[in-house]
N, C-alpha and C positions, 0 to 999 in steps of 0.2 A: 631243840629239846626234845629229848627221845621220848620214846611211847615207854608205857609203863603196863603191869598186867592188869590195869583196871581201865586203861583211858586209850586214845586214838590220835594221831596227829592230824593236822588237815593243814589245806592251803586255801586265803579266802583272797579270791579274785576279784577285782572291778567290788572292789569291799565297801563303800559307799560309807555310812557309819559304822556298820557290825551288826547288819540283822541276820547274816548268816554265820557272825562271830557268836551270835548272842544264844543261836540254837546252840552249835556246836559247844559253845562254853560250858551252856547248861549242860549237855548229853554228858559231859566232864571228858572233851577233845581238848587237846592241847595245840596252840597253832605254831605252826613253824615258819608260814609265810604270811605275807598278806600284802596287798598294794592296790593301789587307788590314786587317782591322775588328780583330780579335783582337791586343792589344797583347802578350801573350807571343811569338806567331810572329812579329811585327813587328820584334820585338827580337830574334830568331836571322836572319832573315831580312837585317836592318844588319849584324852579326855578320860575315854570309858575302859577301854581295854590295856593300856598301860606302854604302848608301842605307838609309833607313828607309820603308817602304812604307803606314805607318799611317794611314789615313783609311778613308774609306765612299764609298764607288760611287756610293749612291742619291745624294749629295750633287756628286758630280763629274760625273754624267752624268743630267741630268734635262731636263726642259721649260725650256725656254730657258738650258742649264745646260749648257756643256762643257769641262770640264777638262783631257777626256785629249787630249793630243796625237797628230796623226797619226803613223802608224805600218805596219809592214810587214807583219806577223804580229800575231793577236790571241790571246792565247790565254787559256785561263779554266776552271777547274774547279768551275765554279758550282754552287750548291747548287738542288737539284730541288723547288721549288714547287709545290704542283698549280695546274692552271688551271683554269677554272671550264668542267665539258662543255656546261653550256650554251647557253655562247662560240662554238662549234665555229667557224661562217662570220665571228664578229666580228673578225678580223684581230688587227692589232697593238692592239687594245684589250682583248683579251683577255690579254695577256701585261700589261697594268700592273697594279702592284702585284704583281707578282713580279721578280725581279733578270735574270730573261731578258728583260725589257724593257729594264732600262739596258744591258743589251750591246746589243740592236739601236739605243738611241739613239747607242753609241758608232759600229756600222756604218753607220748612218744617216750620220751628219756625214761619216766618212772612208773607207769602202769599204777597209781593209785587204786587200792582196790575196792573202791566207789567212789562213784563221779554224782553231781546233784549240779545240773545248771537251772537257772530262771529265767523268762524272758515273758515279754506280754501276752497275753491274751492272743494277738493276732496270729503269733507265729502259727499256730496250729489253723487259722486259718485257709480258705483257699487259695489268696493270694500271695501265701506265704509255704503252700504245700511242698514248693522246689527247693528252697531253703532248710526247710524242716527236714527231707528225704536226704539232703547233701550230709546234713549232721549227725543222721542215726547210721546213713553208711560209712561214714568216717570212722563211727565209734566200734561199728561193728568191725568193720577192719582192722581194730587196734584191738582185737579180741575182746569186745565189752558184750556182755549180754543187756540188751536192752529194747523197748518195746517199740513196735511200727507207731504204736499209736500212745502220744504223751500224757502226762497226768494233768490235767486241768483242775484247780482246785480253789477255793475261795476261804477264808478266813470265817465267814458268815453262817458256813456250813459245819463248823466245827462246835459243840457243846462247852462253853466256858471252861467247865471243868477240864478240858482235853486243850487248852489252849487257845478257843475260838474268840472273834469277836464280832461285835455289829457290824462288818466292813464288809460290803460288796464290792470283792479286788480279785476277779478271776485273773488267774497268771498261770500260765503254762510251766511244769516243773519236767525236765527230762532225766530221769535216774537212769545208772547203770552198773553193773559190777562185772570186775576184770574176769572173765573165762576163759582165756586163751584155751582149752583144752574142748571148748564146746559142751558141756555138760548139760548144759539147763537147755531151754524151749527154744526152738529157733525164733519163734515170735511170741514173749511172753506176754501175757495183760499189762496195763499201766499199774504204777503203786498203785494210785489211787483213782477214783471216779469221781465226777463230778456231781455229788449228789450230798444231800442233807443228813448228818449223823444225829441230827438233834432233834431231841421231841418233842419242845415247844415250838409254835410256831413263828414266835417273835419275840423279837431282843425288847430291852428299856434301855435306850441310851442311859436313863439318870441311873441306874442301876449296875449293868454290864458293864458301861464302857471304864467307870461312870464319868459323868460331866461332872466338873469343877463345883463342891460345894458354893463360892460366890456366884451367882448369876452375872454379875458384870467382869469378866475377866477381862484385865488390864491387855489393852493394843485392840483388842477385838471388836470395837465397837462399829458399828455401820457407819459410815458416812451419812449427813445429811440426805442427800440425790438418792445413794441406796435405801432410805428408810423411804422415800419419795415414792422411787420407782415400786418397792413392795408394797407397798400401800394401795397404789395405783390398783394391781393386780389383785391385791386381796379383795379390793372392792369390788372387782370382775368376777372373783369366785364366788363372793356372795351374792351379787346380783344372776349371776347363773344357776345357782341351785334356786334362790327363790322364782325361776322363770321354769327351772324343770317342776319346782313343785306346784307350780300354777300351772303345769299343761297336765301334770299326772291327774291331777284336782277335775281339770275340765275333762279330759279323755277317760278317766277311771283307768288308764295303762299304768304299768308299774314305775317308780321313780325311775328314771334314768339319768348315767352317768353323766358327769362333767364329758368334753371332747378330749378322747386321750392323742389325737394329733396335735401338731403343732400349732399353734395359734399367732399367724402375720397380721396384725393391726393392720398393716401397708398393703398388705393384698385384702383388702375390706371394702369390695366391689360387689355393686348389685349381678346375682348370675346373667341376667341378662346383659350385661354390661363387660363380660368378662372376656378379653381376650388373650389367648394363649399362646404365644409365637410360635411356630411348628418344630424348631429346634430346642424348647425347654425337652428336660429331661423327665422321662415318666414319672418320678418320686415326686418332681416338684410340681408338675402337671396336677398330679393328683391332690396335692397339700392347697396348693390354688384353688381347685374346684371345691374341696372339702371348709375352707376358708369362704370363700364368696356365699356360699349356702349357708351357713352358719350366719354369714351377715345379712344375707337378705330375711331370715328369719327372725331376726333382733336388729334390723337397722336402727328402729327411733332408740332403743338402749342403748344400744353399741355407742352410737354418736353423742347420745349425751353423756356416756362415760368418757370417752375420747375427749370431749370437749372440760367437762368437771376437770381432768388430771392433766392436762395441757400434754399430751401423750405425743403432739407431735413436734413437742421439744427433747423426747428423749432420746438417747443415743441409740441407733437402728438394732444394738444387740437386746435392746429395754425394750423396744415395739415387741418382741416375741416372747413367749410365753410356751412351756411344756408341763403341762400338770399329767404328773403319774402318781398322784396321791389318793385316787380311789375315791373312798367314801370321805374324807378329811373333809371338815366345814369351813376351813378357813386357808388361807396361805400363810397364816404366822401361826398356826399349829404344825407345819408342814419343815423340813428339809432344806433346804434349795442350796441350787449353785448359779451362782454370776456366770453363766458361758457366754463363748462369743456365738455360739446358735441360741440365749436368751435365757430368760431365768428358768430355771426346773424346779419341781417341786415332786419330792417326794413324802410317803410317810413318814413321819421319826419313828419308826422301829431300828431302821438300822440305815449306815452312812453311806452315799457313792465312794468308790476309789479316791483317795488321795490322790494328785497329780502335780508335777513337777512345776507346773503355773499356775496363776493364780486364778483357783476356781475353788479356793477353801468354804467348804461347806458353810451353811449359815443355818444355827439351831435356831429355828423360827419361835419356840418359846423363850429364848433368853434373850432374842433380838439379839444376838451378835454372833460371830466368826467360831468356829472352833477354836478353842485355845492350842498352844502348839503344845502344852502337856497333855492336854486329850487327843490330840494327834499323836503324839507319842504312843499313848495307851493303845489307840488306836490299831498301832501295827504291833503291838505286843511287848513293846521297851517298857520298864518298869519305871514307878515316880523318880526310883534313885540314879537314872542315865540321866545326864547332865550335856545342855549344848550349850554350855558355856557364856561367854557374852556377846553373842553375834546378834543379828539381828531378826526377829521371828521369820521374816520372808525367806530367808536362808535356810533355817529350820523348813517351813512348809516344804521346801523344795527337795532338802535332800529325804526328806519323809517319804514323800511323793515318787523319790526315787526308787527306797527302799524296798525290801520283801519282808513277808508279813515272817515271823517270829514264832508263832504257833501252824500257822502252813509250811513251814519248813520242817518243824517239829512233827509233825503229821506224817508229811511225805516222805522222809527218810526214815521212819522207825515202821512205816509200811513197806518202804523199800525192803531194808533188809529182813524184813519176815517173807515177803517175797523170794529174794534170792538166800534165804537160810542157808541151803543144802550147796549153794555154792560158795559161800561165805565158809562155810564149817568147814572145806575142805584145806584151809590156811590156819596157821596162827593169827596172823593178822586180821584176817577175816573175822575169827573166834574172838579175837578181841572187841572186835567193832559190835559183831553182833551182842556181847554180854553187855557191854558199856551202853547201849542205846537200847538192848529190850528189858534192861535191869533198872533204868533210870525211869523217877515219877514221870507219872500220866500226863504231866502237861510243865511247860518251863517255867511256868507261874511259881511253881512252888520251890525253884530254887533261882530262880533268875535274878533275883534283887540283890541277894546275897553272893552271886556269881559277879556282879556287876561292883557292887560295892568294894569287894576283893581285887579284882581286878583297877581299880581306882587305888586302891592302895600300893599297888605293885607287887600282890600276893600272889 
């Protein structure tokens, strides 16, 4: 499909169910290529975007093979495979065998005017600094204007009217513009900064997500065991607040918050009996000491609670608890994740990042899990977006692997604003600028119509 006077073309790599496609098509972009290796995700993509992306980028972009057509914007939520640290000076050879190498083959073949890559937050952390540096160096070697510092952004930092969502999901975005003449800054600032653009301090899940009108969404009920575990820790939270209030009344000191460190009931021993092996990591030794001190202060109450709820019979991960809900009065007032590290509680103002494994958030006031439709809204997909007849577990996995539509919308808009002088130098760049900068302020204004039109094959 060729460009028109008011649109751009794009290639959608590692396409998943189409988070990038949602943002780019809502901007007015026209797809010329998409690829996704997962069959279930490709089926959902086809249901909503009118064509199947099923395929393998390693077969379509390789030595001597280039099945990806020319395009204006390249988008890729690529897996981050580690590069060899021994090859820091080996240039493109170092990326060979990683999926980023296939992206580079496409870039070298077509030099799309704009590239937007997305990855997990850890890519910008110290453990992956080398991998990030290789990516930046290779993009610059290919003639791209790209910041040394990537954009880190989360949809909860955007107001609802700009496509934001009550979803704490920090992701790394690497954005670049083709600048073979080197007209831009040697090291430009990142397209966006990791700061809030909202005036209101808190989100409302009920109104801003919104939650489903039916409080008992089908298939989202908690099991009897899950209710029992949450009830037990709800009782612990109530007990701790009672202990804190009694302490404040006795001493005249301000009311203390509940402990913010991980609570490990298996580590409840008196301080005098605490033994920490020499090889114990410092972080773990610190938590062991804190748990022992807490238990020593409240041994009678903790022992009674432990026996009352039969905590010894809980799975190991359910004998652990993380309170991050500040002044909430009850656990059932919170949103929760049943994690391998324990039951984590947060205030019900926003939701933690969806992940591609079984940690679907529990909505405490509804006493159920987040529904698939609510999870789709959390990623910025409209209610008309369909997942077909697949199991809810598959939908949660796909959404956990996906990119948030509002975050892509914001990052791409800010990127073309930053590189406006570079993009204005070519007809294609000017077309991208016009299309993106004249689009609505939020994908929500047009996305439902775009999805429905795509589903009808228009």
